[in-house]
Residue frames as qw, qx, qy, qz and C-alpha x, y, z in Angstrom:
[[0.398, 0.136, 0.785, 0.455, 127.15, 38.93, 120.08],
 [0.231, 0.778, 0.577, 0.088, 123.96, 40.81, 119.15],
 [0.107, -0.911, -0.018, 0.397, 125.55, 44.20, 119.84],
 [0.310, -0.463, 0.587, 0.588, 128.53, 43.46, 117.64],
 [0.345, 0.325, 0.787, 0.395, 126.41, 41.95, 114.82],
 [0.117, 0.875, 0.469, 0.006, 124.19, 45.04, 114.96],
 [0.513, 0.361, -0.014, 0.779, 127.33, 47.23, 114.83],
 [0.387, -0.872, -0.285, 0.092, 126.51, 49.12, 118.06],
 [0.304, 0.864, -0.186, 0.356, 128.74, 52.19, 118.19],
 [0.090, 0.555, -0.639, 0.525, 130.19, 51.58, 121.59],
 [0.789, -0.354, -0.497, -0.076, 130.08, 48.90, 124.31],
 [0.283, -0.726, 0.436, -0.450, 130.77, 49.57, 128.01],
 [0.725, 0.069, -0.669, 0.150, 132.84, 46.76, 129.47],
 [0.585, -0.699, 0.061, -0.406, 132.20, 46.09, 133.18],
 [0.744, -0.497, 0.446, -0.009, 134.70, 43.29, 134.03],
 [0.152, -0.504, 0.777, 0.346, 137.54, 41.10, 132.71],
 [0.501, 0.245, 0.829, 0.031, 135.13, 38.41, 131.49],
 [0.469, 0.798, 0.310, -0.217, 133.35, 40.90, 129.26],
 [0.053, 0.797, -0.469, -0.377, 136.68, 42.18, 127.93],
 [0.303, -0.241, 0.888, 0.248, 137.71, 38.65, 126.97],
 [0.496, 0.477, 0.721, -0.079, 134.30, 37.87, 125.46],
 [0.346, 0.869, 0.047, -0.350, 134.29, 41.03, 123.39],
 [0.052, -0.637, 0.670, 0.378, 137.76, 40.17, 122.02],
 [0.393, 0.016, 0.909, 0.137, 136.68, 36.65, 121.13],
 [0.469, 0.665, 0.556, -0.171, 133.48, 37.81, 119.35],
 [0.216, 0.881, -0.182, -0.381, 135.23, 40.70, 117.53],
 [0.190, -0.467, 0.792, 0.345, 137.99, 38.33, 116.39],
 [0.470, 0.264, 0.841, 0.049, 135.42, 35.86, 115.10],
 [0.407, 0.815, 0.396, -0.120, 133.73, 38.61, 113.10],
 [0.617, 0.189, 0.201, 0.737, 137.02, 40.14, 111.97],
 [0.007, -0.847, -0.235, -0.477, 136.10, 43.54, 113.34],
 [0.309, 0.120, -0.473, 0.816, 137.12, 46.13, 115.93],
 [0.346, -0.728, -0.582, -0.111, 134.79, 47.05, 118.75],
 [0.062, 0.542, -0.231, 0.805, 134.84, 50.48, 120.36],
 [0.611, -0.491, -0.605, 0.140, 134.59, 50.30, 124.15],
 [0.197, -0.730, 0.286, -0.588, 134.51, 52.30, 127.31],
 [0.505, -0.051, -0.783, 0.359, 135.74, 50.78, 130.59],
 [0.488, -0.733, -0.244, -0.406, 133.39, 51.22, 133.49],
 [0.354, 0.274, -0.596, 0.666, 135.21, 52.42, 136.65],
 [0.540, -0.727, -0.423, -0.033, 134.04, 52.44, 140.26],
 [0.296, 0.661, -0.258, 0.639, 135.78, 55.59, 141.60],
 [0.456, -0.201, -0.669, 0.551, 135.05, 54.89, 145.25],
 [0.165, -0.108, 0.121, -0.973, 132.42, 57.63, 145.57],
 [0.027, -0.424, -0.891, 0.161, 129.16, 56.92, 147.40],
 [0.146, -0.410, -0.306, -0.847, 126.27, 59.07, 146.19],
 [0.206, 0.027, 0.603, -0.770, 123.89, 60.37, 148.83],
 [0.656, 0.028, -0.346, -0.671, 121.06, 58.07, 147.78],
 [0.905, -0.216, 0.208, -0.301, 119.52, 54.68, 148.64],
 [0.428, -0.513, 0.727, 0.157, 122.07, 51.94, 148.97],
 [0.719, 0.281, 0.632, 0.065, 120.38, 49.83, 146.27],
 [0.551, 0.781, 0.224, 0.190, 120.96, 52.58, 143.66],
 [0.200, -0.886, 0.382, 0.167, 124.35, 53.73, 144.81],
 [0.942, 0.319, 0.061, 0.091, 126.81, 52.32, 142.27],
 [0.428, 0.799, -0.312, 0.283, 130.13, 54.20, 142.47],
 [0.546, -0.710, 0.416, -0.158, 131.52, 52.89, 145.75],
 [0.118, 0.538, -0.828, -0.101, 134.53, 50.57, 145.76],
 [0.257, 0.035, 0.951, -0.168, 132.57, 47.60, 147.09],
 [0.593, 0.425, 0.071, -0.680, 130.18, 47.39, 144.15],
 [0.752, 0.184, 0.623, 0.109, 129.15, 44.76, 141.64],
 [0.535, 0.832, 0.146, 0.013, 129.71, 47.34, 138.90],
 [0.354, 0.898, -0.221, 0.137, 132.93, 48.12, 137.06],
 [0.766, 0.171, -0.348, 0.513, 136.67, 47.99, 137.62],
 [0.433, -0.882, -0.126, 0.138, 137.68, 49.53, 140.97],
 [0.335, 0.855, -0.274, 0.285, 140.54, 51.97, 140.97],
 [0.460, -0.751, 0.431, -0.196, 142.15, 51.13, 144.33],
 [0.875, -0.207, 0.434, 0.049, 143.13, 47.54, 143.58],
 [0.150, -0.501, 0.648, 0.554, 144.79, 48.17, 140.23],
 [0.541, 0.342, 0.766, 0.060, 142.16, 46.21, 138.30],
 [0.387, 0.866, 0.195, -0.252, 141.27, 49.28, 136.25],
 [0.019, -0.762, 0.543, 0.353, 144.88, 49.79, 135.21],
 [0.398, -0.124, 0.885, 0.208, 145.10, 46.17, 134.09],
 [0.512, 0.604, 0.599, -0.118, 141.89, 46.52, 132.13],
 [0.246, 0.897, -0.131, -0.344, 143.27, 49.56, 130.31],
 [0.206, -0.546, 0.747, 0.317, 146.43, 47.63, 129.46],
 [0.495, 0.181, 0.846, 0.085, 144.47, 44.71, 128.07],
 [0.456, 0.778, 0.384, -0.199, 142.23, 46.94, 125.98],
 [0.127, 0.867, -0.322, -0.358, 145.14, 48.91, 124.53],
 [0.242, -0.424, 0.828, 0.275, 147.03, 45.75, 123.58],
 [0.611, 0.327, 0.710, -0.126, 144.06, 44.10, 121.95],
 [0.146, -0.049, 0.623, 0.767, 143.88, 44.00, 118.13],
 [0.122, -0.467, -0.771, -0.416, 140.10, 43.90, 118.26],
 [0.271, -0.781, -0.500, 0.258, 139.29, 46.55, 120.87],
 [0.263, 0.514, 0.032, 0.816, 139.41, 50.30, 120.50],
 [0.372, -0.540, -0.561, 0.506, 139.47, 51.95, 123.88],
 [0.087, 0.755, 0.282, 0.586, 137.60, 55.26, 123.48],
 [0.100, -0.557, 0.330, -0.756, 137.61, 56.19, 127.15],
 [0.188, -0.081, -0.876, 0.436, 136.10, 55.48, 130.52],
 [0.449, -0.522, -0.456, -0.563, 132.68, 55.41, 132.14],
 [0.156, -0.025, -0.705, 0.691, 131.67, 56.31, 135.72],
 [0.452, -0.499, -0.398, -0.623, 128.22, 56.23, 137.23],
 [0.095, 0.239, -0.699, 0.668, 127.86, 56.92, 140.93],
 [0.109, 0.329, 0.833, -0.431, 124.15, 56.33, 141.56],
 [0.059, -0.519, -0.630, -0.575, 120.61, 57.55, 140.96],
 [0.318, -0.835, -0.407, -0.190, 118.28, 60.21, 142.26],
 [0.580, -0.180, -0.201, 0.768, 121.15, 62.53, 143.17],
 [0.028, -0.928, -0.369, -0.045, 120.32, 66.07, 144.33],
 [0.274, -0.885, 0.216, 0.308, 123.76, 67.65, 144.49],
 [0.666, 0.700, -0.255, 0.041, 126.87, 68.03, 142.31],
 [0.305, -0.752, 0.577, -0.089, 129.56, 67.29, 144.87],
 [0.832, -0.090, 0.547, 0.009, 129.52, 63.55, 144.12],
 [0.753, 0.626, 0.140, 0.147, 130.12, 64.14, 140.44],
 [0.123, 0.912, -0.356, 0.163, 132.99, 66.56, 141.18],
 [0.545, -0.551, 0.629, -0.069, 134.66, 64.02, 143.52],
 [0.879, 0.192, 0.433, 0.051, 134.17, 61.21, 140.99],
 [0.582, 0.795, -0.065, 0.160, 135.81, 63.29, 138.24],
 [0.157, -0.833, 0.512, -0.142, 138.76, 64.03, 140.52],
 [0.743, -0.278, 0.608, -0.028, 139.20, 60.32, 141.26],
 [0.839, 0.462, 0.269, 0.106, 139.05, 59.40, 137.56],
 [0.402, 0.870, -0.210, 0.194, 141.63, 62.03, 136.61],
 [0.456, -0.697, 0.549, -0.067, 143.91, 60.90, 139.42],
 [0.790, -0.021, 0.596, 0.142, 144.15, 57.65, 137.39],
 [0.660, 0.730, 0.163, 0.076, 144.13, 59.15, 133.88],
 [0.055, 0.918, -0.393, -0.024, 147.41, 61.01, 134.45],
 [0.438, -0.481, 0.752, 0.108, 149.49, 57.93, 135.31],
 [0.768, 0.346, 0.539, 0.018, 147.74, 55.98, 132.54],
 [0.477, 0.876, -0.073, -0.015, 149.03, 58.57, 130.09],
 [0.118, -0.809, 0.576, 0.007, 152.54, 58.42, 131.53],
 [0.461, -0.336, 0.821, 0.010, 152.83, 54.64, 131.71],
 [0.568, 0.303, 0.764, 0.053, 150.46, 53.37, 129.04],
 [0.102, -0.081, 0.439, 0.889, 150.22, 56.32, 126.66],
 [0.018, -0.560, -0.807, -0.188, 146.45, 56.42, 127.05],
 [0.098, 0.164, 0.139, -0.972, 144.52, 59.68, 126.58],
 [0.311, 0.456, 0.817, -0.166, 140.75, 59.25, 126.47],
 [0.002, -0.225, -0.493, -0.841, 138.63, 60.51, 123.62],
 [0.513, -0.514, -0.408, -0.553, 135.44, 60.10, 125.64],
 [0.057, 0.060, -0.745, 0.662, 134.62, 60.56, 129.34],
 [0.496, -0.446, -0.562, -0.489, 131.19, 59.26, 130.30],
 [0.001, -0.188, 0.638, -0.747, 130.18, 60.47, 133.79],
 [0.096, -0.338, -0.931, 0.101, 126.84, 58.73, 133.78],
 [0.269, -0.556, -0.348, -0.705, 123.63, 60.18, 135.09],
 [0.416, -0.378, -0.723, 0.402, 121.51, 59.89, 138.18],
 [0.058, -0.194, 0.049, -0.978, 120.21, 63.47, 138.00],
 [0.060, 0.330, 0.843, -0.420, 117.28, 63.50, 140.47],
 [0.210, -0.427, -0.452, -0.755, 113.69, 64.54, 139.94],
 [0.343, -0.175, 0.447, -0.807, 110.94, 65.61, 142.29],
 [0.338, -0.230, -0.900, -0.152, 108.81, 62.66, 143.42],
 [0.396, -0.702, -0.586, 0.085, 107.39, 64.15, 146.61],
 [0.124, -0.940, 0.042, -0.314, 107.30, 67.42, 148.51],
 [0.624, -0.708, 0.310, 0.117, 110.72, 67.95, 149.99],
 [0.795, 0.142, 0.350, 0.475, 112.67, 66.55, 147.04],
 [0.024, 0.919, -0.089, -0.384, 114.97, 69.34, 145.82],
 [0.793, 0.174, 0.366, 0.455, 116.56, 68.32, 142.54],
 [0.144, -0.561, 0.255, 0.774, 118.75, 70.65, 140.57],
 [0.647, 0.664, -0.025, -0.373, 117.95, 71.62, 137.00],
 [0.936, 0.134, 0.199, 0.257, 119.76, 69.21, 134.60],
 [0.500, 0.756, -0.114, 0.406, 121.89, 72.02, 133.19],
 [0.373, -0.830, 0.349, -0.225, 123.35, 72.62, 136.69],
 [0.876, -0.248, 0.395, 0.123, 124.73, 69.11, 136.84],
 [0.776, 0.507, 0.183, 0.327, 126.02, 69.41, 133.26],
 [0.175, 0.915, -0.182, 0.315, 127.74, 72.75, 133.82],
 [0.549, -0.711, 0.428, -0.103, 129.51, 71.46, 136.92],
 [0.908, 0.009, 0.374, 0.187, 130.65, 68.32, 135.12],
 [0.623, 0.680, 0.069, 0.380, 132.03, 70.32, 132.19],
 [0.101, -0.924, 0.257, -0.267, 133.69, 72.87, 134.50],
 [0.707, -0.541, 0.454, 0.011, 135.44, 70.23, 136.58],
 [0.879, 0.234, 0.323, 0.262, 136.54, 68.25, 133.52],
 [0.433, 0.837, -0.026, 0.333, 137.97, 71.36, 131.84],
 [0.358, -0.860, 0.341, -0.126, 139.96, 72.18, 134.96],
 [0.790, -0.316, 0.504, 0.150, 141.74, 68.84, 134.91],
 [0.767, 0.507, 0.283, 0.273, 142.17, 68.73, 131.12],
 [0.213, 0.941, -0.132, 0.228, 143.87, 72.14, 131.14],
 [0.520, -0.717, 0.464, 0.005, 146.31, 71.04, 133.84],
 [0.793, -0.058, 0.562, 0.227, 147.28, 68.00, 131.73],
 [0.036, 0.548, -0.443, -0.708, 147.45, 70.00, 128.53],
 [0.342, 0.211, 0.888, 0.223, 145.04, 67.73, 126.68],
 [0.256, -0.158, -0.430, -0.852, 142.46, 68.52, 124.09],
 [0.539, -0.055, 0.427, -0.724, 138.96, 68.53, 125.54],
 [0.048, 0.071, 0.981, 0.173, 137.48, 64.99, 125.27],
 [0.459, -0.355, -0.487, -0.653, 133.85, 64.34, 124.47],
 [0.205, -0.078, 0.729, -0.648, 131.72, 64.28, 127.62],
 [0.453, -0.256, -0.725, -0.451, 128.86, 61.82, 127.59],
 [0.301, -0.110, 0.599, -0.734, 126.02, 61.76, 130.15],
 [0.239, -0.262, -0.911, -0.211, 123.01, 59.53, 130.78],
 [0.194, -0.078, 0.288, -0.935, 120.17, 61.89, 131.88],
 [0.244, -0.267, -0.852, -0.378, 117.29, 59.37, 131.31],
 [0.216, -0.570, -0.735, 0.297, 115.17, 59.82, 134.50],
 [0.088, -0.501, -0.171, 0.843, 115.49, 63.60, 134.44],
 [0.147, 0.111, -0.522, -0.833, 114.10, 63.62, 130.91],
 [0.461, -0.192, -0.711, -0.495, 111.21, 61.18, 131.17],
 [0.196, -0.193, -0.838, 0.471, 110.39, 60.69, 134.88],
 [0.204, 0.313, 0.343, -0.862, 107.96, 63.59, 135.16],
 [0.386, 0.156, -0.491, -0.765, 106.28, 62.70, 131.89],
 [0.415, -0.130, -0.885, -0.164, 104.69, 59.49, 133.19],
 [0.483, -0.202, 0.389, -0.758, 101.53, 59.09, 135.24],
 [0.177, -0.063, -0.980, -0.072, 100.13, 55.72, 136.24],
 [0.561, -0.199, -0.020, -0.803, 96.32, 55.36, 136.51],
 [0.096, -0.035, -0.971, 0.217, 94.83, 52.82, 138.91],
 [0.539, -0.445, -0.413, -0.584, 91.22, 51.85, 139.50],
 [0.193, -0.323, 0.671, -0.639, 90.33, 51.84, 143.15],
 [0.553, -0.193, -0.775, -0.237, 88.58, 48.72, 144.49],
 [0.645, -0.559, -0.520, 0.029, 88.08, 47.64, 148.04],
 [0.054, -0.710, 0.338, -0.615, 88.74, 49.61, 151.24],
 [0.726, -0.300, -0.573, 0.233, 89.78, 48.40, 154.67],
 [0.179, -0.771, 0.183, -0.583, 89.45, 50.59, 157.76],
 [0.655, -0.201, -0.608, 0.401, 91.38, 49.66, 160.92],
 [0.291, -0.911, -0.207, -0.208, 90.04, 52.00, 163.63],
 [0.398, -0.887, 0.223, 0.078, 92.69, 54.31, 165.07],
 [0.713, -0.258, 0.494, 0.425, 95.35, 52.64, 162.88],
 [0.096, -0.310, 0.566, 0.758, 95.04, 53.09, 159.09],
 [0.690, 0.514, 0.284, -0.423, 92.69, 53.22, 156.09],
 [0.391, -0.207, 0.753, 0.487, 93.71, 50.99, 153.19],
 [0.643, 0.572, 0.000, -0.509, 92.69, 51.38, 149.55],
 [0.663, -0.066, 0.682, 0.302, 93.32, 48.50, 147.16],
 [0.402, 0.677, -0.228, -0.572, 94.08, 49.21, 143.49],
 [0.932, 0.306, 0.180, -0.078, 94.34, 47.09, 140.35],
 [0.635, 0.623, -0.347, 0.298, 98.12, 47.26, 140.14],
 [0.696, -0.703, 0.141, 0.032, 101.11, 47.44, 142.43],
 [0.420, -0.633, 0.568, 0.317, 104.65, 46.11, 142.56],
 [0.703, 0.257, 0.606, 0.268, 104.02, 44.31, 139.26],
 [0.430, 0.781, 0.265, 0.368, 103.90, 47.67, 137.42],
 [0.053, 0.852, -0.272, 0.444, 105.91, 49.78, 139.83],
 [0.846, -0.145, -0.433, 0.276, 108.55, 47.86, 141.79],
 [0.290, 0.538, -0.330, 0.719, 110.33, 50.89, 143.22],
 [0.496, -0.612, 0.191, -0.586, 108.34, 51.29, 146.45],
 [0.957, -0.277, 0.031, -0.085, 108.75, 47.61, 147.44],
 [0.842, 0.281, -0.198, 0.415, 112.36, 47.40, 146.27],
 [0.486, 0.052, -0.315, 0.814, 113.78, 50.49, 148.00],
 [0.158, -0.668, -0.563, 0.460, 110.95, 52.27, 149.69],
 [0.178, 0.174, 0.307, 0.918, 110.58, 54.89, 146.95],
 [0.107, 0.517, 0.521, -0.671, 108.11, 57.65, 147.73],
 [0.103, 0.340, 0.610, 0.708, 105.31, 58.90, 145.44],
 [0.262, 0.295, 0.343, -0.852, 102.45, 61.39, 145.43],
 [0.034, 0.285, 0.845, 0.452, 99.08, 61.04, 143.77],
 [0.335, 0.177, 0.206, -0.902, 95.53, 62.37, 143.39],
 [0.519, 0.429, 0.728, -0.129, 92.08, 61.25, 142.25],
 [0.190, -0.009, 0.545, 0.817, 92.14, 61.87, 138.52],
 [0.103, -0.526, -0.697, -0.475, 88.34, 61.98, 138.24],
 [0.350, -0.870, -0.336, -0.084, 87.83, 64.24, 141.27],
 [0.621, 0.167, -0.222, 0.733, 91.09, 66.24, 141.42],
 [0.038, -0.500, 0.059, -0.863, 89.39, 69.40, 142.72],
 [0.692, -0.593, -0.346, -0.223, 87.55, 67.76, 145.64],
 [0.212, -0.778, 0.458, -0.374, 89.03, 68.69, 149.04],
 [0.501, 0.199, -0.811, 0.228, 91.30, 66.20, 150.74],
 [0.658, -0.536, -0.041, -0.527, 89.58, 64.61, 153.77],
 [0.854, -0.438, 0.275, -0.054, 91.75, 61.79, 155.03],
 [0.037, 0.636, -0.749, -0.183, 95.00, 59.87, 154.67],
 [0.955, 0.134, 0.073, -0.255, 94.99, 56.54, 152.85],
 [0.397, -0.452, 0.757, 0.256, 97.48, 53.69, 152.40],
 [0.690, 0.482, -0.264, -0.471, 97.53, 52.54, 148.79],
 [0.634, -0.265, 0.727, -0.004, 97.83, 48.75, 148.66],
 [0.334, 0.397, -0.681, -0.517, 98.84, 46.84, 145.56],
 [0.876, 0.021, -0.093, -0.472, 97.16, 43.62, 144.41],
 [0.609, 0.333, -0.710, 0.122, 100.14, 41.28, 144.87],
 [0.817, -0.515, -0.234, -0.112, 100.08, 38.87, 147.78],
 [0.614, 0.110, -0.358, 0.695, 103.02, 40.52, 149.55],
 [0.326, -0.807, -0.372, 0.324, 102.75, 42.71, 152.63],
 [0.392, -0.419, 0.185, 0.798, 105.45, 44.86, 151.10],
 [0.226, 0.396, 0.597, 0.660, 103.31, 45.67, 148.05],
 [0.080, -0.827, -0.407, 0.380, 102.39, 49.15, 149.24],
 [0.482, 0.584, 0.242, 0.607, 102.58, 51.99, 146.69],
 [0.018, 0.540, -0.203, 0.817, 102.08, 54.90, 149.12],
 [0.336, -0.240, -0.804, 0.428, 101.61, 54.75, 152.88],
 [0.045, -0.644, -0.497, 0.581, 99.93, 58.06, 153.75],
 [0.170, 0.230, 0.489, 0.824, 98.31, 59.76, 150.79],
 [0.220, 0.402, 0.410, -0.789, 95.85, 62.64, 151.39],
 [0.041, -0.216, -0.764, -0.606, 92.69, 62.15, 149.31],
 [0.547, -0.166, 0.000, -0.821, 88.99, 63.04, 149.25],
 [0.680, -0.032, 0.651, -0.336, 86.59, 60.37, 150.47],
 [0.131, 0.341, -0.794, -0.486, 87.13, 57.60, 147.94],
 [0.821, 0.177, 0.278, -0.467, 84.60, 55.37, 146.16],
 [0.644, -0.025, 0.709, 0.287, 85.23, 52.08, 144.31],
 [0.556, 0.643, 0.454, 0.266, 85.82, 52.85, 140.67],
 [0.025, -0.972, 0.114, 0.203, 87.58, 56.16, 141.29],
 [0.800, 0.471, -0.101, 0.358, 90.82, 56.64, 139.36],
 [0.533, -0.767, 0.135, 0.329, 94.00, 57.18, 141.29],
 [0.601, 0.737, -0.169, 0.259, 96.82, 58.99, 139.43],
 [0.720, -0.559, 0.123, 0.393, 100.27, 58.34, 140.71],
 [0.307, 0.938, -0.131, -0.090, 102.72, 60.93, 139.42],
 [0.025, 0.795, -0.602, -0.071, 106.29, 60.79, 138.07],
 [0.817, -0.112, 0.565, -0.027, 106.29, 57.14, 136.94],
 [0.660, 0.714, -0.154, -0.175, 107.86, 57.76, 133.52],
 [0.327, 0.618, -0.702, 0.137, 111.21, 56.32, 134.57],
 [0.105, 0.203, -0.929, 0.291, 111.79, 52.81, 135.98],
 [0.650, 0.075, 0.376, -0.656, 108.12, 52.01, 135.87],
 [0.896, 0.339, -0.005, -0.287, 107.24, 49.98, 132.82],
 [0.499, 0.596, -0.624, 0.078, 110.93, 49.12, 132.26],
 [0.036, -0.306, 0.857, -0.414, 110.91, 47.33, 135.66],
 [0.770, -0.034, 0.097, -0.630, 107.38, 45.92, 135.32],
 [0.020, 0.250, -0.968, 0.019, 107.02, 42.20, 135.87],
 [0.653, -0.176, -0.522, -0.520, 104.54, 39.33, 135.91],
 [0.106, -0.199, 0.802, -0.553, 104.51, 38.62, 139.62],
 [0.453, 0.228, 0.757, -0.412, 101.82, 35.93, 140.20],
 [0.271, 0.282, 0.750, 0.533, 101.30, 36.07, 136.43],
 [0.150, 0.781, 0.355, -0.491, 99.72, 39.50, 136.54],
 [0.562, 0.570, 0.373, 0.468, 99.51, 40.97, 133.03],
 [0.330, -0.250, -0.031, 0.910, 101.33, 44.27, 132.51],
 [0.254, 0.752, 0.391, -0.465, 99.25, 47.43, 131.76],
 [0.559, 0.663, 0.313, 0.386, 98.97, 49.36, 128.54],
 [0.359, -0.416, 0.018, 0.836, 101.04, 52.45, 127.78],
 [0.301, 0.810, 0.465, 0.192, 99.37, 55.52, 126.17],
 [0.355, -0.043, 0.031, 0.933, 100.99, 58.70, 124.97],
 [0.021, 0.846, 0.530, -0.047, 98.86, 61.85, 125.54],
 [0.331, -0.242, 0.065, 0.910, 99.58, 65.36, 124.26],
 [0.152, 0.167, -0.167, -0.960, 97.51, 68.40, 123.45],
 [0.669, 0.202, 0.223, -0.680, 94.18, 66.61, 123.60],
 [0.766, 0.349, -0.459, -0.282, 95.37, 63.62, 121.53],
 [0.645, -0.424, 0.621, -0.135, 96.24, 60.06, 122.61],
 [0.678, 0.433, -0.554, -0.214, 97.92, 57.06, 121.06],
 [0.924, -0.317, 0.203, -0.068, 98.24, 53.51, 122.32],
 [0.192, 0.749, -0.633, -0.031, 101.98, 52.69, 122.36],
 [0.109, 0.201, -0.966, 0.122, 102.03, 49.33, 124.18],
 [0.648, -0.290, -0.483, -0.512, 99.02, 47.05, 124.27],
 [0.622, -0.459, 0.426, -0.470, 97.67, 45.76, 127.52],
 [0.150, 0.287, -0.945, -0.037, 99.04, 42.31, 128.19],
 [0.794, -0.162, -0.146, -0.568, 96.55, 39.48, 128.28],
 [0.733, -0.351, 0.562, -0.156, 96.50, 36.11, 130.03],
 [0.906, 0.395, 0.137, 0.063, 96.93, 34.50, 126.64],
 [0.346, 0.819, -0.396, 0.231, 100.18, 36.49, 126.20],
 [0.408, -0.647, 0.585, -0.270, 101.41, 35.01, 129.47],
 [0.799, -0.099, 0.588, -0.080, 100.90, 31.39, 128.43],
 [0.684, 0.669, -0.185, -0.226, 102.05, 31.69, 124.83],
 [0.256, 0.631, -0.728, 0.081, 105.45, 30.19, 125.72],
 [0.630, -0.263, 0.647, -0.340, 104.06, 27.39, 127.84],
 [0.370, 0.292, -0.816, -0.335, 104.56, 23.90, 126.42],
 [0.861, -0.214, -0.213, -0.408, 102.25, 20.83, 126.78],
 [0.530, -0.555, 0.613, -0.187, 103.34, 18.51, 129.53],
 [0.917, 0.281, -0.265, -0.097, 105.23, 15.48, 128.27],
 [0.688, -0.601, 0.394, 0.101, 107.59, 13.35, 130.29],
 [0.693, 0.624, -0.357, 0.054, 110.95, 12.77, 128.64],
 [0.904, -0.222, -0.144, 0.337, 113.83, 10.61, 129.67],
 [0.213, -0.945, 0.213, 0.129, 116.56, 12.65, 131.34],
 [0.818, 0.426, -0.193, 0.335, 119.87, 12.46, 129.47],
 [0.639, -0.670, -0.025, 0.377, 122.79, 12.71, 131.92],
 [0.180, 0.936, -0.290, -0.089, 125.53, 15.27, 131.32],
 [0.911, 0.184, -0.142, 0.342, 128.80, 13.94, 130.00],
 [0.522, -0.738, 0.109, 0.413, 131.99, 14.88, 131.81]]
């Protein structure tokens, strides 16, 4: 409803329910909504299972093998209130090779040809998603974004020429590769815990409430002491978050100088899926966000306060429960 009222240029439909809902809302507003249909091409990206999205057994999109995607195209084309611009495919995140994109494009075009023949559908837009990886730790070997783009364009052109179509618009979603490296999270170091011959723990004033990725799918990060970056590394430390979960560990073995309470730990490459996934676990307020460039800084998001967290709380007052009517 909000997207249509705001006249959003295009909506990606993920399932039959959304198609029906879009038609109902568009009809009510007397308008036409431009859409893409999200497809699951049956391609598993070489990434963590939680962020792999293109396989057939996925909660995302219309799968190609069962014929659901074909039915969705038919519904969209027959609707008076939907304008089917094209299709959308996203195979996962943090991808370090182009083979998955090439295979996904092949799978999509295997369907586009019969859709032209039987339904008269030729897409104006092909959205092949994103997932271009970045370097989080030593050993990560992402490609430059233009390498992914060139391969996507090359493969699309090949299929378009065979079909004799005009080249459609190619859309991509390169978010992480644009902003991931730009973010650095700063933590204050508090207590330490040494377990002889086992591990040295450092506790910080944040954790899975501001960066859920390590707890959610064992994402790896690197860091350094921001206030003593040139001091030699002397030991390995496990960086523990403040949430009361054993899984709230930001980094397990981080080389650092000897650390003192009050030192500032900088964790790198948190510009993507950091603040956007932040949460109020145990009612922990979210941190501030500051933009810094060329010696200047600007507060962009204020630090959350405890008052912010209780602003929606209502005074306790018992009320009689009204039963639902059948």
